[in-house]
N, C-alpha and C positions, 0 to 999 in steps of 0.2 A: 548418427541416429537423430531423429526429429524430437524436438521438445515442443509440447503443445502448451500455450498459455491460457488458462481457463478465465480470460478477461477480454472486454471490449475496451477497457479504459486505455485511450492512446497514451496518456502520460506514463502509465505503469509499463506499457509494452516498450515504449522508447527507453525507459530507465533500465528495464531488465535486459533488452538488447545490448544496450551499452556496456552493462557490467558483465555480461556473459561472452562479449565479443572476443574473437581471437582463439577460440576452441573449435573443435569439430562438431559444432551444434547447429543444426538447421532449426530455426524457430518459426512456428506459426501460431496463430491465435484465433480467438472467436471473431475477429475482424476479418478473417478469411473465409468464414463460414457464416454468411449473413442469415441462413435459415436454421442456424443451431437453435435448440431449445433454451429457454431461460430456466435457470435454477433459483429457486427462492432461497434467499439467505435468511433463514429464520432461527438459526442456532443462538445459543445463549452467550457464546464466546467467539472470538476470532478463529480459534482453532476448529470449533465445530463448522463454521461457515466455510473455511479454507478446505477441510477435508471433504465437506459434502460436495463442494464443486470438483475437487481433484478426482474424487472416486467416480462421479457421475460422468465427467468427460473422458476419463480414462476408459471407461466402458464404451462411451459413445464413439470415440475415435480409435480406440485400440492403440493409442500412443502413450508414451511417457508424459505425464501432465503435471504441470505446476500451476497451483492456485494460490492466491494472495487474499488474506483478509486483513485489514489494518484499519486503525482508527486513531482518533485524537482524544486523549484523557485530559480533562482539565481539573486541576486540584480543587478550586473554588466550587466547582459543580460536582464534587465528589465522583469524579471519573466519567461524567457525561462529557460529549455524546458517545463515546465508547463505540459499541458494535452499532450503534444507530448513526455513526457520523456521516455516511454517504447520503442519508435521507432525513437529516436533522431538521431540515426545513419543511418536511412532509414529502409524501410520494409526489414525484414530478418536480420537486425543488432542485435547483442546480447549485454548483460550488458557490456562486455568488450569494445566493439566498442563504445557504448554510452559514456562510461567514457572517452575513449581516445578522442573522439571528443570534449567533454566539456573541458578537460584538455588543448587541443590545443587552443580552444577559449579563455582561460584564461591565456595562456602563457605570462608570463612578467607582470601579473596584481599583485599588492602587496597584502599581506595577508590581510590587513585591508579592502580591497575592494573586498574580496571573500565571502562576507556574502551570506548566502543561507538558505532556509527553506524547509523542507519536509512538505507536506501537504496531509492529508488523509481524504477521504469522504467515510463513510460507509452507505449504503441504505439497510434497512431491509423491505421486503414486504411480507405480509401474503397472503395465498391463498383466504381469505376472503375480501381482499381489503385494510386492514390497511397499512399505510406506515410510516416508521420513518427514520430520517436520523441524523447522528452525524458526528463531524469533530474532527480532532486533528491536532497539529502543532508541529514541532521540529526546533529550530533555531540552526544554526551552521555555518560552513565555508568550502569552498571547499579547501582541500589539494592541494599540488604540485604533488602528486604522488598516486597511488593505494597502500593501506597498509591494512593488515588483510586478514584472510581466511574465516571469518564467514560472514553471512549476504548475500545479493544479491543486484542486482541493483547498485545504487550509492553508497551503504554502505562503499566500500573501499576508497572512496575520500570525504566522508562527515565527518568532524571532529566536535565532540563535545568539544568546547574550554575548559570547566571546568575540562575534564577528559584528554585533550590532546591526545584522541584517535580518530580513525575513528570507525564509527558504526561497521564495519567489524572486529574491534579489541575487541569489547565488548562481554560479555557472553550474552547468550540469555535472561537471567534474567535481566541484566543491559539494554539490547536493548529494552526489553518490558517495562521497567519502564520508559524510556526516550523517546522512539519514538513516532512519530506522530500517527502510528497505534496502539500502546499500549495505548496512551492516548484516542484515539476514542473508542477502545474496552472496556475500563473501563466504559466509558459513556453508551455504548451499553449493557453492562452486566446488568446494572441497568433496562433498558428497557425490556430486555429478560425476566426478572422475571415476568413481566406482562403477557407474553405469555406462558411461559413454566416452571415457577417456577425454573429457574436456580439458 
């Protein structure tokens, strides 16, 4: 059976493919459908946004659909940027601009007050109306500068303290073992077995 990923984000697609490999799953995504419509992510929570995308594209494709919404929650900023993580620097902003804005807002804040958490919500919707949701979290802290060439989003400024590295300095195997999305996908993999014998 085919699993459709309701995302154009190449980094997310790569991570999901890596974590779900080895099963009888054929994976496609919005990158395979350049003319697919946009879904406005205007929900108040990650869960709202993930289900909005999954429900829409299940109807649009007729396929089992997985959608992700995730974000970075910084303790000092009372949980910001949260659901606005992808567009923190404004519409049209990119990963680097988001990172720079966050680093500016934390300028002068000591390391012990720079705690943060990545959170991921995955929504799975079937064409026959079943719905599943799983979540994953990863604690760390915001660094003082961008480091590392791997990953995407806030990975270059998010430090895993026990490794002393940013997520962008980890191998994909290390990242998938530790990350919020990796934790959520391992939960999802068990659920997928009920639907496609993954």
